[in-house]
N, CA, C and O atoms as a GROMACS GRO file, in nm:
protein
  196
    1MET      N    1   3.848   1.187   0.930
    1MET     CA    2   3.882   1.056   0.969
    1MET      C    3   3.932   0.982   0.845
    1MET      O    4   3.853   0.948   0.757
    2PRO      N    5   4.063   0.958   0.836
    2PRO     CA    6   4.116   0.883   0.720
    2PRO      C    7   4.083   0.734   0.734
    2PRO      O    8   4.083   0.680   0.844
    3PHE      N    9   4.056   0.670   0.623
    3PHE     CA   10   4.031   0.527   0.624
    3PHE      C   11   4.071   0.463   0.493
    3PHE      O   12   4.083   0.530   0.391
    4CYS      N   13   4.091   0.333   0.498
    4CYS     CA   14   4.127   0.257   0.381
    4CYS      C   15   4.064   0.119   0.396
    4CYS      O   16   4.102   0.043   0.485
    5THR      N   17   3.969   0.085   0.309
    5THR     CA   18   3.902  -0.043   0.316
    5THR      C   19   3.910  -0.112   0.182
    5THR      O   20   3.938  -0.050   0.080
    6ASP      N   21   3.885  -0.243   0.183
    6ASP     CA   22   3.898  -0.316   0.057
    6ASP      C   23   3.766  -0.375   0.009
    6ASP      O   24   3.764  -0.441  -0.095
    7GLU      N   25   3.658  -0.354   0.081
    7GLU     CA   26   3.529  -0.404   0.036
    7GLU      C   27   3.417  -0.316   0.090
    7GLU      O   28   3.438  -0.238   0.182
    8ARG      N   29   3.298  -0.330   0.032
    8ARG     CA   30   3.186  -0.244   0.062
    8ARG      C   31   3.141  -0.255   0.209
    8ARG      O   32   3.110  -0.154   0.273
    9GLN      N   33   3.137  -0.377   0.261
    9GLN     CA   34   3.093  -0.396   0.400
    9GLN      C   35   3.183  -0.324   0.499
    9GLN      O   36   3.136  -0.268   0.598
   10SER      N   37   3.312  -0.326   0.473
   10SER     CA   38   3.407  -0.254   0.559
   10SER      C   39   3.384  -0.105   0.552
   10SER      O   40   3.389  -0.036   0.654
   11TYR      N   41   3.359  -0.054   0.432
   11TYR     CA   42   3.329   0.087   0.414
   11TYR      C   43   3.206   0.127   0.492
   11TYR      O   44   3.206   0.229   0.561
   12LEU      N   45   3.099   0.048   0.481
   12LEU     CA   46   2.975   0.080   0.552
   12LEU      C   47   2.995   0.078   0.703
   12LEU      O   48   2.937   0.161   0.773
   13ARG      N   49   3.076  -0.013   0.754
   13ARG     CA   50   3.104  -0.018   0.899
   13ARG      C   51   3.173   0.112   0.943
   13ARG      O   52   3.137   0.169   1.046
   14VAL      N   53   3.271   0.156   0.866
   14VAL     CA   54   3.342   0.281   0.900
   14VAL      C   55   3.245   0.399   0.892
   14VAL      O   56   3.248   0.487   0.978
   15ARG      N   57   3.161   0.400   0.791
   15ARG     CA   58   3.068   0.512   0.774
   15ARG      C   59   2.968   0.521   0.889
   15ARG      O   60   2.944   0.630   0.943
   16TYR      N   61   2.908   0.407   0.927
   16TYR     CA   62   2.812   0.408   1.037
   16TYR      C   63   2.876   0.444   1.169
   16TYR      O   64   2.816   0.514   1.251
   17CYS      N   65   2.997   0.398   1.192
   17CYS     CA   66   3.069   0.433   1.314
   17CYS      C   67   3.100   0.583   1.319
   17CYS      O   68   3.089   0.645   1.424
   18ALA      N   69   3.138   0.640   1.204
   18ALA     CA   70   3.164   0.783   1.198
   18ALA      C   71   3.038   0.863   1.227
   18ALA      O   72   3.044   0.964   1.297
   19GLN      N   73   2.925   0.818   1.175
   19GLN     CA   74   2.799   0.888   1.203
   19GLN      C   75   2.763   0.879   1.349
   19GLN      O   76   2.713   0.975   1.408
   20ALA      N   77   2.788   0.764   1.409
   20ALA     CA   78   2.758   0.747   1.552
   20ALA      C   79   2.846   0.839   1.638
   20ALA      O   80   2.796   0.902   1.731
   21ARG      N   81   2.978   0.848   1.607
   21ARG     CA   82   3.068   0.934   1.682
   21ARG      C   83   3.026   1.079   1.666
   21ARG      O   84   3.034   1.156   1.762
   22ALA      N   85   2.981   1.119   1.547
   22ALA     CA   86   2.937   1.258   1.526
   22ALA      C   87   2.815   1.289   1.612
   22ALA      O   88   2.806   1.397   1.670
   23ILE      N   89   2.723   1.197   1.620
   23ILE     CA   90   2.603   1.219   1.702
   23ILE      C   91   2.639   1.221   1.850
   23ILE      O   92   2.592   1.307   1.925
   24GLU      N   93   2.724   1.127   1.893
   24GLU     CA   94   2.763   1.125   2.035
   24GLU      C   95   2.835   1.251   2.079
   24GLU      O   96   2.812   1.302   2.188
   25ASN      N   97   2.924   1.302   1.993
   25ASN     CA   98   3.007   1.417   2.032
   25ASN      C   99   2.950   1.548   1.982
   25ASN      O  100   3.009   1.654   2.008
   26GLN      N  101   2.838   1.546   1.912
   26GLN     CA  102   2.770   1.663   1.860
   26GLN      C  103   2.868   1.754   1.782
   26GLN      O  104   2.880   1.873   1.809
   27CYS      N  105   2.935   1.692   1.684
   27CYS     CA  106   3.030   1.764   1.599
   27CYS      C  107   3.026   1.707   1.460
   27CYS      O  108   2.967   1.602   1.436
   28TYR      N  109   3.091   1.777   1.367
   28TYR     CA  110   3.101   1.730   1.230
   28TYR      C  111   3.215   1.628   1.219
   28TYR      O  112   3.316   1.639   1.288
   29VAL      N  113   3.197   1.531   1.134
   29VAL     CA  114   3.301   1.432   1.107
   29VAL      C  115   3.323   1.427   0.955
   29VAL      O  116   3.228   1.416   0.878
   30VAL      N  117   3.449   1.436   0.915
   30VAL     CA  118   3.483   1.429   0.773
   30VAL      C  119   3.553   1.294   0.748
   30VAL      O  120   3.653   1.261   0.812
   31MET      N  121   3.499   1.217   0.654
   31MET     CA  122   3.562   1.090   0.618
   31MET      C  123   3.647   1.113   0.495
   31MET      O  124   3.602   1.176   0.398
   32SER      N  125   3.769   1.063   0.497
   32SER     CA  126   3.864   1.080   0.387
   32SER      C  127   3.921   0.946   0.347
   32SER      O  128   4.006   0.891   0.418
   33GLY      N  129   3.876   0.891   0.234
   33GLY     CA  130   3.925   0.762   0.189
   33GLY      C  131   4.036   0.778   0.087
   33GLY      O  132   4.052   0.884   0.027
   34ASN      N  133   4.112   0.671   0.069
   34ASN     CA  134   4.219   0.671  -0.031
   34ASN      C  135   4.161   0.672  -0.170
   34ASN      O  136   4.050   0.625  -0.194
   35VAL      N  137   4.240   0.727  -0.265
   35VAL     CA  138   4.203   0.727  -0.404
   35VAL      C  139   4.315   0.663  -0.483
   35VAL      O  140   4.432   0.690  -0.457
   36GLY      N  141   4.281   0.580  -0.579
   36GLY     CA  142   4.382   0.514  -0.661
   36GLY      C  143   4.419   0.379  -0.606
   36GLY      O  144   4.345   0.322  -0.526
   37ASN      N  145   4.533   0.326  -0.647
   37ASN     CA  146   4.577   0.195  -0.599
   37ASN      C  147   4.715   0.204  -0.539
   37ASN      O  148   4.788   0.301  -0.563
   38LEU      N  149   4.751   0.104  -0.462
   38LEU     CA  150   4.884   0.097  -0.400
   38LEU      C  151   4.951  -0.031  -0.449
   38LEU      O  152   4.946  -0.133  -0.381
   39PRO      N  153   5.013  -0.027  -0.567
   39PRO     CA  154   5.066  -0.149  -0.628
   39PRO      C  155   5.180  -0.215  -0.549
   39PRO      O  156   5.200  -0.336  -0.561
   40LYS      N  157   5.253  -0.140  -0.469
   40LYS     CA  158   5.367  -0.194  -0.395
   40LYS      C  159   5.333  -0.240  -0.254
   40LYS      O  160   5.420  -0.285  -0.180
   41VAL      N  161   5.203  -0.228  -0.217
   41VAL     CA  162   5.157  -0.270  -0.086
   41VAL      C  163   5.083  -0.403  -0.102
   41VAL      O  164   4.990  -0.413  -0.184
   42HIS      N  165   5.122  -0.504  -0.027
   42HIS     CA  166   5.065  -0.637  -0.037
   42HIS      C  167   4.914  -0.634  -0.004
   42HIS      O  168   4.873  -0.578   0.098
   43ASN      N  169   4.832  -0.695  -0.090
   43ASN     CA  170   4.685  -0.709  -0.072
   43ASN      C  171   4.613  -0.573  -0.074
   43ASN      O  172   4.504  -0.563  -0.018
   44MET      N  173   4.667  -0.470  -0.133
   44MET     CA  174   4.596  -0.343  -0.145
   44MET      C  175   4.586  -0.300  -0.290
   44MET      O  176   4.606  -0.183  -0.322
   45ASP      N  177   4.556  -0.395  -0.378
   45ASP     CA  178   4.540  -0.362  -0.520
   45ASP      C  179   4.412  -0.285  -0.543
   45ASP      O  180   4.407  -0.197  -0.628
   46ILE      N  181   4.306  -0.319  -0.468
   46ILE     CA  182   4.175  -0.257  -0.482
   46ILE      C  183   4.134  -0.196  -0.350
   46ILE      O  184   4.151  -0.257  -0.244
   47GLN      N  185   4.079  -0.073  -0.355
   47GLN     CA  186   4.031  -0.006  -0.236
   47GLN      C  187   3.888   0.038  -0.255
   47GLN      O  188   3.843   0.057  -0.368
   48TYR      N  189   3.817   0.054  -0.146
   48TYR     CA  190   3.678   0.100  -0.152
   48TYR      C  191   3.664   0.221  -0.064
   48TYR      O  192   3.676   0.211   0.058
   49ALA      N  193   3.639   0.335  -0.124
   49ALA     CA  194   3.625   0.458  -0.046
   49ALA      C  195   3.519   0.544  -0.109
   49ALA      O  196   3.491   0.653  -0.060
   0.00000   0.00000   0.00000
């Protein structure tokens, strides 16, 4: 599950939802966050993954 968040609370929301979907569907879920920065994208100077 790819994701891109800009603060810790958003990351935790994505993480808990991924854990819930894994339990509901009885399968593994892989979370894949962005690494680095996106200087040419507006408001994406900092990411949390």
